[in-house]
mmCIF file of the protein (N, C-alpha, C, O) and its ligand, coordinates in Angstrom:
data_MODEL
# 
_entry.id   MODEL 
# 
loop_
_entity.id 
_entity.type 
_entity.pdbx_number_of_molecules 
1 polymer     1 
2 non-polymer 1 
# 
_entity_poly.entity_id                      1 
_entity_poly.type                           'polypeptide(L)' 
_entity_poly.nstd_linkage                   no 
_entity_poly.nstd_monomer                   no 
_entity_poly.pdbx_seq_one_letter_code       MAQQSKNARAGSSTQKVLHSCGGEIKMKSMFSSGKMKHYAECDSCKQQERRPSDFF 
_entity_poly.pdbx_seq_one_letter_code_can   MAQQSKNARAGSSTQKVLHSCGGEIKMKSMFSSGKMKHYAECDSCKQQERRPSDFF 
_entity_poly.pdbx_strand_id                 A 
# 
loop_
_entity_poly_seq.entity_id 
_entity_poly_seq.num 
_entity_poly_seq.mon_id 
_entity_poly_seq.hetero 
1 1  MET n 
1 2  ALA n 
1 3  GLN n 
1 4  GLN n 
1 5  SER n 
1 6  LYS n 
1 7  ASN n 
1 8  ALA n 
1 9  ARG n 
1 10 ALA n 
1 11 GLY n 
1 12 SER n 
1 13 SER n 
1 14 THR n 
1 15 GLN n 
1 16 LYS n 
1 17 VAL n 
1 18 LEU n 
1 19 HIS n 
1 20 SER n 
1 21 CYS n 
1 22 GLY n 
1 23 GLY n 
1 24 GLU n 
1 25 ILE n 
1 26 LYS n 
1 27 MET n 
1 28 LYS n 
1 29 SER n 
1 30 MET n 
1 31 PHE n 
1 32 SER n 
1 33 SER n 
1 34 GLY n 
1 35 LYS n 
1 36 MET n 
1 37 LYS n 
1 38 HIS n 
1 39 TYR n 
1 40 ALA n 
1 41 GLU n 
1 42 CYS n 
1 43 ASP n 
1 44 SER n 
1 45 CYS n 
1 46 LYS n 
1 47 GLN n 
1 48 GLN n 
1 49 GLU n 
1 50 ARG n 
1 51 ARG n 
1 52 PRO n 
1 53 SER n 
1 54 ASP n 
1 55 PHE n 
1 56 PHE n 
# 
loop_
_struct_asym.id 
_struct_asym.entity_id 
A 1 
B 2 
# 
loop_
_chem_comp.id 
_chem_comp.type 
_chem_comp.mon_nstd_flag 
ALA 'L-peptide linking' y 
ARG 'L-peptide linking' y 
ASN 'L-peptide linking' y 
ASP 'L-peptide linking' y 
CYS 'L-peptide linking' y 
GLN 'L-peptide linking' y 
GLU 'L-peptide linking' y 
GLY 'peptide linking'   y 
HIS 'L-peptide linking' y 
ILE 'L-peptide linking' y 
LEU 'L-peptide linking' y 
LYS 'L-peptide linking' y 
MET 'L-peptide linking' y 
PHE 'L-peptide linking' y 
PRO 'L-peptide linking' y 
SER 'L-peptide linking' y 
THR 'L-peptide linking' y 
TYR 'L-peptide linking' y 
VAL 'L-peptide linking' y 
ZN  non-polymer         . 
# 
_pdbx_entity_nonpoly.entity_id   2 
_pdbx_entity_nonpoly.name        ? 
_pdbx_entity_nonpoly.comp_id     ZN 
# 
_pdbx_nonpoly_scheme.asym_id         B 
_pdbx_nonpoly_scheme.entity_id       2 
_pdbx_nonpoly_scheme.mon_id          ZN 
_pdbx_nonpoly_scheme.ndb_seq_num     1 
_pdbx_nonpoly_scheme.pdb_seq_num     101 
_pdbx_nonpoly_scheme.auth_seq_num    101 
_pdbx_nonpoly_scheme.pdb_mon_id      ZN 
_pdbx_nonpoly_scheme.auth_mon_id     ZN 
_pdbx_nonpoly_scheme.pdb_strand_id   A 
_pdbx_nonpoly_scheme.pdb_ins_code    . 
# 
loop_
_atom_site.group_PDB 
_atom_site.id 
_atom_site.type_symbol 
_atom_site.label_atom_id 
_atom_site.label_alt_id 
_atom_site.label_comp_id 
_atom_site.label_asym_id 
_atom_site.label_entity_id 
_atom_site.label_seq_id 
_atom_site.pdbx_PDB_ins_code 
_atom_site.Cartn_x 
_atom_site.Cartn_y 
_atom_site.Cartn_z 
_atom_site.occupancy 
_atom_site.B_iso_or_equiv 
_atom_site.pdbx_formal_charge 
_atom_site.auth_seq_id 
_atom_site.auth_comp_id 
_atom_site.auth_asym_id 
_atom_site.auth_atom_id 
_atom_site.pdbx_PDB_model_num 
ATOM   1   N  N  . MET A 1 1  ? 45.479 63.201 14.813 1.00 0.00 ? 1   MET A N  1 
ATOM   2   C  CA . MET A 1 1  ? 46.379 62.054 14.887 1.00 0.00 ? 1   MET A CA 1 
ATOM   3   C  C  . MET A 1 1  ? 46.962 61.882 16.280 1.00 0.00 ? 1   MET A C  1 
ATOM   4   O  O  . MET A 1 1  ? 47.881 61.081 16.452 1.00 0.00 ? 1   MET A O  1 
ATOM   5   N  N  . ALA A 1 2  ? 46.475 62.585 17.260 1.00 0.00 ? 2   ALA A N  1 
ATOM   6   C  CA . ALA A 1 2  ? 47.045 62.516 18.600 1.00 0.00 ? 2   ALA A CA 1 
ATOM   7   C  C  . ALA A 1 2  ? 46.273 61.549 19.488 1.00 0.00 ? 2   ALA A C  1 
ATOM   8   O  O  . ALA A 1 2  ? 46.527 61.442 20.688 1.00 0.00 ? 2   ALA A O  1 
ATOM   9   N  N  . GLN A 1 3  ? 45.342 60.861 18.885 1.00 0.00 ? 3   GLN A N  1 
ATOM   10  C  CA . GLN A 1 3  ? 44.542 59.947 19.700 1.00 0.00 ? 3   GLN A CA 1 
ATOM   11  C  C  . GLN A 1 3  ? 45.302 58.676 20.001 1.00 0.00 ? 3   GLN A C  1 
ATOM   12  O  O  . GLN A 1 3  ? 45.781 57.999 19.091 1.00 0.00 ? 3   GLN A O  1 
ATOM   13  N  N  . GLN A 1 4  ? 45.412 58.349 21.284 1.00 0.00 ? 4   GLN A N  1 
ATOM   14  C  CA . GLN A 1 4  ? 46.071 57.110 21.673 1.00 0.00 ? 4   GLN A CA 1 
ATOM   15  C  C  . GLN A 1 4  ? 45.346 56.515 22.866 1.00 0.00 ? 4   GLN A C  1 
ATOM   16  O  O  . GLN A 1 4  ? 44.943 57.224 23.788 1.00 0.00 ? 4   GLN A O  1 
ATOM   17  N  N  . SER A 1 5  ? 45.192 55.225 22.832 1.00 0.00 ? 5   SER A N  1 
ATOM   18  C  CA . SER A 1 5  ? 44.584 54.563 23.971 1.00 0.00 ? 5   SER A CA 1 
ATOM   19  C  C  . SER A 1 5  ? 45.521 54.635 25.177 1.00 0.00 ? 5   SER A C  1 
ATOM   20  O  O  . SER A 1 5  ? 46.741 54.584 25.022 1.00 0.00 ? 5   SER A O  1 
ATOM   21  N  N  . LYS A 1 6  ? 44.956 54.750 26.360 1.00 0.00 ? 6   LYS A N  1 
ATOM   22  C  CA . LYS A 1 6  ? 45.783 54.909 27.555 1.00 0.00 ? 6   LYS A CA 1 
ATOM   23  C  C  . LYS A 1 6  ? 46.685 53.705 27.801 1.00 0.00 ? 6   LYS A C  1 
ATOM   24  O  O  . LYS A 1 6  ? 47.823 53.842 28.249 1.00 0.00 ? 6   LYS A O  1 
ATOM   25  N  N  . ASN A 1 7  ? 46.161 52.540 27.502 1.00 0.00 ? 7   ASN A N  1 
ATOM   26  C  CA . ASN A 1 7  ? 46.916 51.332 27.829 1.00 0.00 ? 7   ASN A CA 1 
ATOM   27  C  C  . ASN A 1 7  ? 47.709 50.778 26.646 1.00 0.00 ? 7   ASN A C  1 
ATOM   28  O  O  . ASN A 1 7  ? 48.549 49.894 26.815 1.00 0.00 ? 7   ASN A O  1 
ATOM   29  N  N  . ALA A 1 8  ? 47.444 51.294 25.465 1.00 0.00 ? 8   ALA A N  1 
ATOM   30  C  CA . ALA A 1 8  ? 48.111 50.747 24.292 1.00 0.00 ? 8   ALA A CA 1 
ATOM   31  C  C  . ALA A 1 8  ? 49.489 51.365 24.121 1.00 0.00 ? 8   ALA A C  1 
ATOM   32  O  O  . ALA A 1 8  ? 49.675 52.576 24.243 1.00 0.00 ? 8   ALA A O  1 
ATOM   33  N  N  . ARG A 1 9  ? 50.435 50.506 23.840 1.00 0.00 ? 9   ARG A N  1 
ATOM   34  C  CA . ARG A 1 9  ? 51.782 51.011 23.574 1.00 0.00 ? 9   ARG A CA 1 
ATOM   35  C  C  . ARG A 1 9  ? 52.036 50.983 22.086 1.00 0.00 ? 9   ARG A C  1 
ATOM   36  O  O  . ARG A 1 9  ? 51.970 49.932 21.449 1.00 0.00 ? 9   ARG A O  1 
ATOM   37  N  N  . ALA A 1 10 ? 52.321 52.121 21.552 1.00 0.00 ? 10  ALA A N  1 
ATOM   38  C  CA . ALA A 1 10 ? 52.569 52.203 20.116 1.00 0.00 ? 10  ALA A CA 1 
ATOM   39  C  C  . ALA A 1 10 ? 53.811 51.404 19.755 1.00 0.00 ? 10  ALA A C  1 
ATOM   40  O  O  . ALA A 1 10 ? 54.803 51.432 20.483 1.00 0.00 ? 10  ALA A O  1 
ATOM   41  N  N  . GLY A 1 11 ? 53.762 50.709 18.659 1.00 0.00 ? 11  GLY A N  1 
ATOM   42  C  CA . GLY A 1 11 ? 54.926 49.967 18.214 1.00 0.00 ? 11  GLY A CA 1 
ATOM   43  C  C  . GLY A 1 11 ? 54.948 48.544 18.703 1.00 0.00 ? 11  GLY A C  1 
ATOM   44  O  O  . GLY A 1 11 ? 55.803 47.760 18.292 1.00 0.00 ? 11  GLY A O  1 
ATOM   45  N  N  . SER A 1 12 ? 54.017 48.191 19.580 1.00 0.00 ? 12  SER A N  1 
ATOM   46  C  CA . SER A 1 12 ? 53.974 46.818 20.057 1.00 0.00 ? 12  SER A CA 1 
ATOM   47  C  C  . SER A 1 12 ? 53.323 45.928 19.005 1.00 0.00 ? 12  SER A C  1 
ATOM   48  O  O  . SER A 1 12 ? 52.261 46.260 18.476 1.00 0.00 ? 12  SER A O  1 
ATOM   49  N  N  . SER A 1 13 ? 53.950 44.813 18.705 1.00 0.00 ? 13  SER A N  1 
ATOM   50  C  CA . SER A 1 13 ? 53.423 43.946 17.664 1.00 0.00 ? 13  SER A CA 1 
ATOM   51  C  C  . SER A 1 13 ? 52.571 42.829 18.259 1.00 0.00 ? 13  SER A C  1 
ATOM   52  O  O  . SER A 1 13 ? 51.914 42.082 17.534 1.00 0.00 ? 13  SER A O  1 
ATOM   53  N  N  . THR A 1 14 ? 52.589 42.724 19.561 1.00 0.00 ? 14  THR A N  1 
ATOM   54  C  CA . THR A 1 14 ? 51.800 41.662 20.181 1.00 0.00 ? 14  THR A CA 1 
ATOM   55  C  C  . THR A 1 14 ? 50.379 42.145 20.424 1.00 0.00 ? 14  THR A C  1 
ATOM   56  O  O  . THR A 1 14 ? 50.147 43.174 21.058 1.00 0.00 ? 14  THR A O  1 
ATOM   57  N  N  . GLN A 1 15 ? 49.459 41.388 19.912 1.00 0.00 ? 15  GLN A N  1 
ATOM   58  C  CA . GLN A 1 15 ? 48.058 41.738 20.104 1.00 0.00 ? 15  GLN A CA 1 
ATOM   59  C  C  . GLN A 1 15 ? 47.372 40.642 20.903 1.00 0.00 ? 15  GLN A C  1 
ATOM   60  O  O  . GLN A 1 15 ? 47.442 39.461 20.562 1.00 0.00 ? 15  GLN A O  1 
ATOM   61  N  N  . LYS A 1 16 ? 46.719 41.056 21.958 1.00 0.00 ? 16  LYS A N  1 
ATOM   62  C  CA . LYS A 1 16 ? 46.029 40.072 22.783 1.00 0.00 ? 16  LYS A CA 1 
ATOM   63  C  C  . LYS A 1 16 ? 44.593 39.931 22.319 1.00 0.00 ? 16  LYS A C  1 
ATOM   64  O  O  . LYS A 1 16 ? 43.852 40.908 22.218 1.00 0.00 ? 16  LYS A O  1 
ATOM   65  N  N  . VAL A 1 17 ? 44.218 38.692 22.038 1.00 0.00 ? 17  VAL A N  1 
ATOM   66  C  CA . VAL A 1 17 ? 42.846 38.431 21.647 1.00 0.00 ? 17  VAL A CA 1 
ATOM   67  C  C  . VAL A 1 17 ? 42.265 37.443 22.645 1.00 0.00 ? 17  VAL A C  1 
ATOM   68  O  O  . VAL A 1 17 ? 42.846 36.387 22.897 1.00 0.00 ? 17  VAL A O  1 
ATOM   69  N  N  . LEU A 1 18 ? 41.139 37.785 23.200 1.00 0.00 ? 18  LEU A N  1 
ATOM   70  C  CA . LEU A 1 18 ? 40.533 36.894 24.187 1.00 0.00 ? 18  LEU A CA 1 
ATOM   71  C  C  . LEU A 1 18 ? 39.371 36.112 23.574 1.00 0.00 ? 18  LEU A C  1 
ATOM   72  O  O  . LEU A 1 18 ? 38.498 36.677 22.915 1.00 0.00 ? 18  LEU A O  1 
ATOM   73  N  N  . HIS A 1 19 ? 39.384 34.822 23.804 1.00 0.00 ? 19  HIS A N  1 
ATOM   74  C  CA . HIS A 1 19 ? 38.314 33.953 23.357 1.00 0.00 ? 19  HIS A CA 1 
ATOM   75  C  C  . HIS A 1 19 ? 37.073 34.207 24.211 1.00 0.00 ? 19  HIS A C  1 
ATOM   76  O  O  . HIS A 1 19 ? 37.152 34.815 25.279 1.00 0.00 ? 19  HIS A O  1 
ATOM   77  N  N  . SER A 1 20 ? 35.938 33.737 23.727 1.00 0.00 ? 20  SER A N  1 
ATOM   78  C  CA . SER A 1 20 ? 34.706 33.928 24.495 1.00 0.00 ? 20  SER A CA 1 
ATOM   79  C  C  . SER A 1 20 ? 34.734 33.160 25.811 1.00 0.00 ? 20  SER A C  1 
ATOM   80  O  O  . SER A 1 20 ? 33.975 33.475 26.727 1.00 0.00 ? 20  SER A O  1 
ATOM   81  N  N  . CYS A 1 21 ? 35.605 32.152 25.915 1.00 0.00 ? 21  CYS A N  1 
ATOM   82  C  CA . CYS A 1 21 ? 35.721 31.391 27.154 1.00 0.00 ? 21  CYS A CA 1 
ATOM   83  C  C  . CYS A 1 21 ? 36.603 32.111 28.166 1.00 0.00 ? 21  CYS A C  1 
ATOM   84  O  O  . CYS A 1 21 ? 36.694 31.685 29.317 1.00 0.00 ? 21  CYS A O  1 
ATOM   85  N  N  . GLY A 1 22 ? 37.249 33.188 27.756 1.00 0.00 ? 22  GLY A N  1 
ATOM   86  C  CA . GLY A 1 22 ? 38.100 33.945 28.660 1.00 0.00 ? 22  GLY A CA 1 
ATOM   87  C  C  . GLY A 1 22 ? 39.577 33.654 28.470 1.00 0.00 ? 22  GLY A C  1 
ATOM   88  O  O  . GLY A 1 22 ? 40.425 34.350 29.028 1.00 0.00 ? 22  GLY A O  1 
ATOM   89  N  N  . GLY A 1 23 ? 39.893 32.632 27.687 1.00 0.00 ? 23  GLY A N  1 
ATOM   90  C  CA . GLY A 1 23 ? 41.295 32.296 27.448 1.00 0.00 ? 23  GLY A CA 1 
ATOM   91  C  C  . GLY A 1 23 ? 41.909 33.209 26.404 1.00 0.00 ? 23  GLY A C  1 
ATOM   92  O  O  . GLY A 1 23 ? 41.213 33.877 25.639 1.00 0.00 ? 23  GLY A O  1 
ATOM   93  N  N  . GLU A 1 24 ? 43.220 33.218 26.396 1.00 0.00 ? 24  GLU A N  1 
ATOM   94  C  CA . GLU A 1 24 ? 43.927 34.056 25.435 1.00 0.00 ? 24  GLU A CA 1 
ATOM   95  C  C  . GLU A 1 24 ? 44.189 33.274 24.158 1.00 0.00 ? 24  GLU A C  1 
ATOM   96  O  O  . GLU A 1 24 ? 44.663 32.138 24.200 1.00 0.00 ? 24  GLU A O  1 
ATOM   97  N  N  . ILE A 1 25 ? 43.880 33.886 23.032 1.00 0.00 ? 25  ILE A N  1 
ATOM   98  C  CA . ILE A 1 25 ? 44.122 33.247 21.735 1.00 0.00 ? 25  ILE A CA 1 
ATOM   99  C  C  . ILE A 1 25 ? 45.517 33.612 21.263 1.00 0.00 ? 25  ILE A C  1 
ATOM   100 O  O  . ILE A 1 25 ? 45.856 34.788 21.125 1.00 0.00 ? 25  ILE A O  1 
ATOM   101 N  N  . LYS A 1 26 ? 46.321 32.586 21.019 1.00 0.00 ? 26  LYS A N  1 
ATOM   102 C  CA . LYS A 1 26 ? 47.703 32.823 20.616 1.00 0.00 ? 26  LYS A CA 1 
ATOM   103 C  C  . LYS A 1 26 ? 47.969 32.207 19.253 1.00 0.00 ? 26  LYS A C  1 
ATOM   104 O  O  . LYS A 1 26 ? 47.415 31.170 18.889 1.00 0.00 ? 26  LYS A O  1 
ATOM   105 N  N  . MET A 1 27 ? 48.835 32.884 18.517 1.00 0.00 ? 27  MET A N  1 
ATOM   106 C  CA . MET A 1 27 ? 49.241 32.343 17.227 1.00 0.00 ? 27  MET A CA 1 
ATOM   107 C  C  . MET A 1 27 ? 50.321 31.282 17.446 1.00 0.00 ? 27  MET A C  1 
ATOM   108 O  O  . MET A 1 27 ? 51.263 31.481 18.213 1.00 0.00 ? 27  MET A O  1 
ATOM   109 N  N  . LYS A 1 28 ? 50.164 30.166 16.766 1.00 0.00 ? 28  LYS A N  1 
ATOM   110 C  CA . LYS A 1 28 ? 51.165 29.113 16.867 1.00 0.00 ? 28  LYS A CA 1 
ATOM   111 C  C  . LYS A 1 28 ? 51.554 28.693 15.462 1.00 0.00 ? 28  LYS A C  1 
ATOM   112 O  O  . LYS A 1 28 ? 50.880 29.021 14.486 1.00 0.00 ? 28  LYS A O  1 
ATOM   113 N  N  . SER A 1 29 ? 52.643 27.971 15.383 1.00 0.00 ? 29  SER A N  1 
ATOM   114 C  CA . SER A 1 29 ? 53.054 27.475 14.078 1.00 0.00 ? 29  SER A CA 1 
ATOM   115 C  C  . SER A 1 29 ? 53.632 26.077 14.223 1.00 0.00 ? 29  SER A C  1 
ATOM   116 O  O  . SER A 1 29 ? 54.273 25.754 15.223 1.00 0.00 ? 29  SER A O  1 
ATOM   117 N  N  . MET A 1 30 ? 53.399 25.266 13.223 1.00 0.00 ? 30  MET A N  1 
ATOM   118 C  CA . MET A 1 30 ? 53.954 23.924 13.232 1.00 0.00 ? 30  MET A CA 1 
ATOM   119 C  C  . MET A 1 30 ? 54.401 23.560 11.824 1.00 0.00 ? 30  MET A C  1 
ATOM   120 O  O  . MET A 1 30 ? 53.899 24.097 10.836 1.00 0.00 ? 30  MET A O  1 
ATOM   121 N  N  . PHE A 1 31 ? 55.345 22.645 11.754 1.00 0.00 ? 31  PHE A N  1 
ATOM   122 C  CA . PHE A 1 31 ? 55.872 22.225 10.467 1.00 0.00 ? 31  PHE A CA 1 
ATOM   123 C  C  . PHE A 1 31 ? 55.159 20.944 10.064 1.00 0.00 ? 31  PHE A C  1 
ATOM   124 O  O  . PHE A 1 31 ? 55.271 19.921 10.739 1.00 0.00 ? 31  PHE A O  1 
ATOM   125 N  N  . SER A 1 32 ? 54.422 21.008 8.954  1.00 0.00 ? 32  SER A N  1 
ATOM   126 C  CA . SER A 1 32 ? 53.686 19.821 8.535  1.00 0.00 ? 32  SER A CA 1 
ATOM   127 C  C  . SER A 1 32 ? 53.685 19.691 7.031  1.00 0.00 ? 32  SER A C  1 
ATOM   128 O  O  . SER A 1 32 ? 53.420 20.661 6.321  1.00 0.00 ? 32  SER A O  1 
ATOM   129 N  N  . SER A 1 33 ? 53.975 18.508 6.541  1.00 0.00 ? 33  SER A N  1 
ATOM   130 C  CA . SER A 1 33 ? 54.004 18.213 5.101  1.00 0.00 ? 33  SER A CA 1 
ATOM   131 C  C  . SER A 1 33 ? 54.933 19.157 4.350  1.00 0.00 ? 33  SER A C  1 
ATOM   132 O  O  . SER A 1 33 ? 54.631 19.587 3.237  1.00 0.00 ? 33  SER A O  1 
ATOM   133 N  N  . GLY A 1 34 ? 56.067 19.475 4.971  1.00 0.00 ? 34  GLY A N  1 
ATOM   134 C  CA . GLY A 1 34 ? 57.040 20.327 4.296  1.00 0.00 ? 34  GLY A CA 1 
ATOM   135 C  C  . GLY A 1 34 ? 56.690 21.791 4.276  1.00 0.00 ? 34  GLY A C  1 
ATOM   136 O  O  . GLY A 1 34 ? 57.358 22.587 3.617  1.00 0.00 ? 34  GLY A O  1 
ATOM   137 N  N  . LYS A 1 35 ? 55.643 22.153 4.995  1.00 0.00 ? 35  LYS A N  1 
ATOM   138 C  CA . LYS A 1 35 ? 55.247 23.561 5.013  1.00 0.00 ? 35  LYS A CA 1 
ATOM   139 C  C  . LYS A 1 35 ? 55.055 24.032 6.444  1.00 0.00 ? 35  LYS A C  1 
ATOM   140 O  O  . LYS A 1 35 ? 54.657 23.275 7.330  1.00 0.00 ? 35  LYS A O  1 
ATOM   141 N  N  . MET A 1 36 ? 55.352 25.303 6.635  1.00 0.00 ? 36  MET A N  1 
ATOM   142 C  CA . MET A 1 36 ? 55.042 25.904 7.930  1.00 0.00 ? 36  MET A CA 1 
ATOM   143 C  C  . MET A 1 36 ? 53.560 26.213 7.969  1.00 0.00 ? 36  MET A C  1 
ATOM   144 O  O  . MET A 1 36 ? 53.018 26.876 7.085  1.00 0.00 ? 36  MET A O  1 
ATOM   145 N  N  . LYS A 1 37 ? 52.927 25.724 8.998  1.00 0.00 ? 37  LYS A N  1 
ATOM   146 C  CA . LYS A 1 37 ? 51.492 25.944 9.125  1.00 0.00 ? 37  LYS A CA 1 
ATOM   147 C  C  . LYS A 1 37 ? 51.245 26.821 10.344 1.00 0.00 ? 37  LYS A C  1 
ATOM   148 O  O  . LYS A 1 37 ? 51.676 26.511 11.454 1.00 0.00 ? 37  LYS A O  1 
ATOM   149 N  N  . HIS A 1 38 ? 50.551 27.907 10.114 1.00 0.00 ? 38  HIS A N  1 
ATOM   150 C  CA . HIS A 1 38 ? 50.245 28.819 11.221 1.00 0.00 ? 38  HIS A CA 1 
ATOM   151 C  C  . HIS A 1 38 ? 48.786 28.655 11.611 1.00 0.00 ? 38  HIS A C  1 
ATOM   152 O  O  . HIS A 1 38 ? 47.901 28.530 10.765 1.00 0.00 ? 38  HIS A O  1 
ATOM   153 N  N  . TYR A 1 39 ? 48.573 28.661 12.878 1.00 0.00 ? 39  TYR A N  1 
ATOM   154 C  CA . TYR A 1 39 ? 47.198 28.571 13.351 1.00 0.00 ? 39  TYR A CA 1 
ATOM   155 C  C  . TYR A 1 39 ? 47.064 29.291 14.675 1.00 0.00 ? 39  TYR A C  1 
ATOM   156 O  O  . TYR A 1 39 ? 48.054 29.643 15.316 1.00 0.00 ? 39  TYR A O  1 
ATOM   157 N  N  . ALA A 1 40 ? 45.832 29.500 15.067 1.00 0.00 ? 40  ALA A N  1 
ATOM   158 C  CA . ALA A 1 40 ? 45.570 30.172 16.337 1.00 0.00 ? 40  ALA A CA 1 
ATOM   159 C  C  . ALA A 1 40 ? 44.963 29.170 17.297 1.00 0.00 ? 40  ALA A C  1 
ATOM   160 O  O  . ALA A 1 40 ? 44.120 28.355 16.922 1.00 0.00 ? 40  ALA A O  1 
ATOM   161 N  N  . GLU A 1 41 ? 45.409 29.245 18.558 1.00 0.00 ? 41  GLU A N  1 
ATOM   162 C  CA . GLU A 1 41 ? 44.887 28.315 19.546 1.00 0.00 ? 41  GLU A CA 1 
ATOM   163 C  C  . GLU A 1 41 ? 44.512 29.062 20.819 1.00 0.00 ? 41  GLU A C  1 
ATOM   164 O  O  . GLU A 1 41 ? 45.228 29.956 21.269 1.00 0.00 ? 41  GLU A O  1 
ATOM   165 N  N  . CYS A 1 42 ? 43.379 28.676 21.385 1.00 0.00 ? 42  CYS A N  1 
ATOM   166 C  CA . CYS A 1 42 ? 42.963 29.277 22.649 1.00 0.00 ? 42  CYS A CA 1 
ATOM   167 C  C  . CYS A 1 42 ? 43.763 28.635 23.775 1.00 0.00 ? 42  CYS A C  1 
ATOM   168 O  O  . CYS A 1 42 ? 43.857 27.411 23.865 1.00 0.00 ? 42  CYS A O  1 
ATOM   169 N  N  . ASP A 1 43 ? 44.331 29.463 24.623 1.00 0.00 ? 43  ASP A N  1 
ATOM   170 C  CA . ASP A 1 43 ? 45.165 28.975 25.715 1.00 0.00 ? 43  ASP A CA 1 
ATOM   171 C  C  . ASP A 1 43 ? 44.366 28.215 26.758 1.00 0.00 ? 43  ASP A C  1 
ATOM   172 O  O  . ASP A 1 43 ? 44.909 27.385 27.488 1.00 0.00 ? 43  ASP A O  1 
ATOM   173 N  N  . SER A 1 44 ? 43.085 28.499 26.822 1.00 0.00 ? 44  SER A N  1 
ATOM   174 C  CA . SER A 1 44 ? 42.265 27.930 27.885 1.00 0.00 ? 44  SER A CA 1 
ATOM   175 C  C  . SER A 1 44 ? 41.560 26.642 27.452 1.00 0.00 ? 44  SER A C  1 
ATOM   176 O  O  . SER A 1 44 ? 41.716 25.601 28.091 1.00 0.00 ? 44  SER A O  1 
ATOM   177 N  N  . CYS A 1 45 ? 40.789 26.715 26.370 1.00 0.00 ? 45  CYS A N  1 
ATOM   178 C  CA . CYS A 1 45 ? 40.000 25.539 25.967 1.00 0.00 ? 45  CYS A CA 1 
ATOM   179 C  C  . CYS A 1 45 ? 40.663 24.778 24.823 1.00 0.00 ? 45  CYS A C  1 
ATOM   180 O  O  . CYS A 1 45 ? 40.136 23.762 24.369 1.00 0.00 ? 45  CYS A O  1 
ATOM   181 N  N  . LYS A 1 46 ? 41.814 25.259 24.353 1.00 0.00 ? 46  LYS A N  1 
ATOM   182 C  CA . LYS A 1 46 ? 42.615 24.578 23.327 1.00 0.00 ? 46  LYS A CA 1 
ATOM   183 C  C  . LYS A 1 46 ? 41.903 24.457 21.977 1.00 0.00 ? 46  LYS A C  1 
ATOM   184 O  O  . LYS A 1 46 ? 42.271 23.626 21.147 1.00 0.00 ? 46  LYS A O  1 
ATOM   185 N  N  . GLN A 1 47 ? 40.894 25.283 21.768 1.00 0.00 ? 47  GLN A N  1 
ATOM   186 C  CA . GLN A 1 47 ? 40.249 25.287 20.454 1.00 0.00 ? 47  GLN A CA 1 
ATOM   187 C  C  . GLN A 1 47 ? 41.217 25.848 19.424 1.00 0.00 ? 47  GLN A C  1 
ATOM   188 O  O  . GLN A 1 47 ? 41.941 26.806 19.698 1.00 0.00 ? 47  GLN A O  1 
ATOM   189 N  N  . GLN A 1 48 ? 41.225 25.248 18.237 1.00 0.00 ? 48  GLN A N  1 
ATOM   190 C  CA . GLN A 1 48 ? 42.141 25.701 17.200 1.00 0.00 ? 48  GLN A CA 1 
ATOM   191 C  C  . GLN A 1 48 ? 41.384 26.177 15.978 1.00 0.00 ? 48  GLN A C  1 
ATOM   192 O  O  . GLN A 1 48 ? 40.421 25.551 15.536 1.00 0.00 ? 48  GLN A O  1 
ATOM   193 N  N  . GLU A 1 49 ? 41.835 27.290 15.446 1.00 0.00 ? 49  GLU A N  1 
ATOM   194 C  CA . GLU A 1 49 ? 41.261 27.825 14.216 1.00 0.00 ? 49  GLU A CA 1 
ATOM   195 C  C  . GLU A 1 49 ? 42.407 28.304 13.336 1.00 0.00 ? 49  GLU A C  1 
ATOM   196 O  O  . GLU A 1 49 ? 43.538 28.458 13.798 1.00 0.00 ? 49  GLU A O  1 
ATOM   197 N  N  . ARG A 1 50 ? 42.105 28.535 12.081 1.00 0.00 ? 50  ARG A N  1 
ATOM   198 C  CA . ARG A 1 50 ? 43.160 28.941 11.152 1.00 0.00 ? 50  ARG A CA 1 
ATOM   199 C  C  . ARG A 1 50 ? 43.676 30.337 11.480 1.00 0.00 ? 50  ARG A C  1 
ATOM   200 O  O  . ARG A 1 50 ? 44.867 30.617 11.345 1.00 0.00 ? 50  ARG A O  1 
ATOM   201 N  N  . ARG A 1 51 ? 42.778 31.201 11.908 1.00 0.00 ? 51  ARG A N  1 
ATOM   202 C  CA . ARG A 1 51 ? 43.183 32.557 12.254 1.00 0.00 ? 51  ARG A CA 1 
ATOM   203 C  C  . ARG A 1 51 ? 42.336 33.047 13.412 1.00 0.00 ? 51  ARG A C  1 
ATOM   204 O  O  . ARG A 1 51 ? 41.221 32.563 13.607 1.00 0.00 ? 51  ARG A O  1 
ATOM   205 N  N  . PRO A 1 52 ? 42.848 34.005 14.190 1.00 0.00 ? 52  PRO A N  1 
ATOM   206 C  CA . PRO A 1 52 ? 42.135 34.474 15.388 1.00 0.00 ? 52  PRO A CA 1 
ATOM   207 C  C  . PRO A 1 52 ? 40.710 34.920 15.097 1.00 0.00 ? 52  PRO A C  1 
ATOM   208 O  O  . PRO A 1 52 ? 39.822 34.738 15.930 1.00 0.00 ? 52  PRO A O  1 
ATOM   209 N  N  . SER A 1 53 ? 40.484 35.499 13.930 1.00 0.00 ? 53  SER A N  1 
ATOM   210 C  CA . SER A 1 53 ? 39.150 36.015 13.639 1.00 0.00 ? 53  SER A CA 1 
ATOM   211 C  C  . SER A 1 53 ? 38.138 34.889 13.426 1.00 0.00 ? 53  SER A C  1 
ATOM   212 O  O  . SER A 1 53 ? 36.930 35.122 13.473 1.00 0.00 ? 53  SER A O  1 
ATOM   213 N  N  . ASP A 1 54 ? 38.628 33.667 13.191 1.00 0.00 ? 54  ASP A N  1 
ATOM   214 C  CA . ASP A 1 54 ? 37.719 32.542 12.991 1.00 0.00 ? 54  ASP A CA 1 
ATOM   215 C  C  . ASP A 1 54 ? 37.058 32.089 14.285 1.00 0.00 ? 54  ASP A C  1 
ATOM   216 O  O  . ASP A 1 54 ? 36.124 31.288 14.261 1.00 0.00 ? 54  ASP A O  1 
ATOM   217 N  N  . PHE A 1 55 ? 37.537 32.594 15.407 1.00 0.00 ? 55  PHE A N  1 
ATOM   218 C  CA . PHE A 1 55 ? 36.936 32.218 16.682 1.00 0.00 ? 55  PHE A CA 1 
ATOM   219 C  C  . PHE A 1 55 ? 35.596 32.894 16.915 1.00 0.00 ? 55  PHE A C  1 
ATOM   220 O  O  . PHE A 1 55 ? 34.801 32.456 17.748 1.00 0.00 ? 55  PHE A O  1 
ATOM   221 N  N  . PHE A 1 56 ? 35.351 33.980 16.161 1.00 0.00 ? 56  PHE A N  1 
ATOM   222 C  CA . PHE A 1 56 ? 34.157 34.765 16.461 1.00 0.00 ? 56  PHE A CA 1 
ATOM   223 C  C  . PHE A 1 56 ? 33.128 34.698 15.345 1.00 0.00 ? 56  PHE A C  1 
ATOM   224 O  O  . PHE A 1 56 ? 32.064 35.308 15.449 1.00 0.00 ? 56  PHE A O  1 
HETATM 225 ZN ZN . ZN  B 2 .  ? 38.660 29.214 24.531 1.00 0.00 2 101 ZN  A ZN 1 
# 
């Protein structure tokens, strides 16, 4: 249980996901039709998907 990545900080909740275009995929949220809608958007090419894993 002592294995830790050199650059990873334990306890950090922010996860960086990079799109194939090189942009950073960020989680966003918007209020629509009375509901909070969460989605992921690429910072570079502005592609939107329901969740980060849908980009791949
Ligand atoms: Zn992209």
